N, C-alpha and C positions, 0 to 999 in steps of 0.2 A: 402441512400444508408441502409439498415435494419441493426439492431445492430444482432454482431453475439454474440454467446456465447462460450465464453475458459474456460471451468473447471477450477478450482483451487484448491478447499478441499472438503473435509466430511465436514458437521457442524459439527456433535462428535469430527474430530480433531481439529478446533477451537475454538471447548466449552475448551474442554482439556488444549490448550495452552495457551487458546488466542491470539497467534501471527503463521500466517502462511506467508513463504515467499517463494516464487516458479518463476523460469523463465518462460515466457511465451512464446517459440520460435517464434511463432505466431505475437504475440505482439513486439515482440525483446523488450522487458522489462522484467524486474525485478520487481514484484508484490505484495505489503503485505498487507493481509487482519491482521485487528483487532478486537477482537470482545472489545467494549467499550460502557459500559453503557446500553447492553442487543443488540447496533444497530454493525452492522459489514461496516466498514471502508475499505477501498482497495485504495492503493495508489501508484504509481513508487515508489520503494525503491531504486533509483540510482539516486547519489548525482549529482546535476547539474554541478557540478564543479571537472572535469574527471573521472566520475561515478561511483564515494566512494563504497564502500558499507554500508549498515545503521545499527546500533545496533536499538533496540526497549527499552523505558523508559516508562510502559503504565499507571505508576504513576505520571511522569510528564508528558505526555499525547505528546513521543516528537521522534521522529527521529532523527539520532545524526550520521553522516556523519566519520564514524572508520577514513579516513585520514585524516581530515581539521576540524574536530570540528566543521563545521557546524551544527546547528539545527533548525526541521525544525516540525511546529505548528503539531499534524497529522490530528486534525480535518478540517482544513483549507489549510492546503499543503505549507504555508506560513514561509519561510524562518525568524525566531528570534533571530539570533543570530550576524546578521552584517545586511550591508547595500543592502546584495540582495533582488531585488524586484520580483522574478522568486517565483513561486509556484509549487511544487510537481504536477504533473497529477491525478487526482483524475479518478478513475472508478467504474461506477456504478456495484449494483451485481444484481445477481437473483439466488434464491433458488427452485430447483426442486430437487423433492426424496431425500432430504437430502444431495446432492452435490451444493454448490457452486460455481459460476459462474460469469468470468465480462463480463461486457456487451459492446461491441465496435462497432464504428459505422462506422470506418477507413477501 
């Protein structure tokens, strides 16, 4: 199946805030894009433990669940606070005409 593009945010919006979170209905997922060391990283920002919301700490390079305090490394997506072995879903991104989109092949 060909990759589909789902618009997430404008490049200038991400450059201003360094973090943009949006619910993408077509993916049935909340996606957070971060600008980290000049790179755009996009991950699911729904905690695998009961779908809690995240806060983002760019200095620590962590997502943190507001409900249970689970922490995930932004770059790898791995849980770093307990024995959970899973990772947050990573999304590839693409930029065209200043619009950043999430790419998905599902």
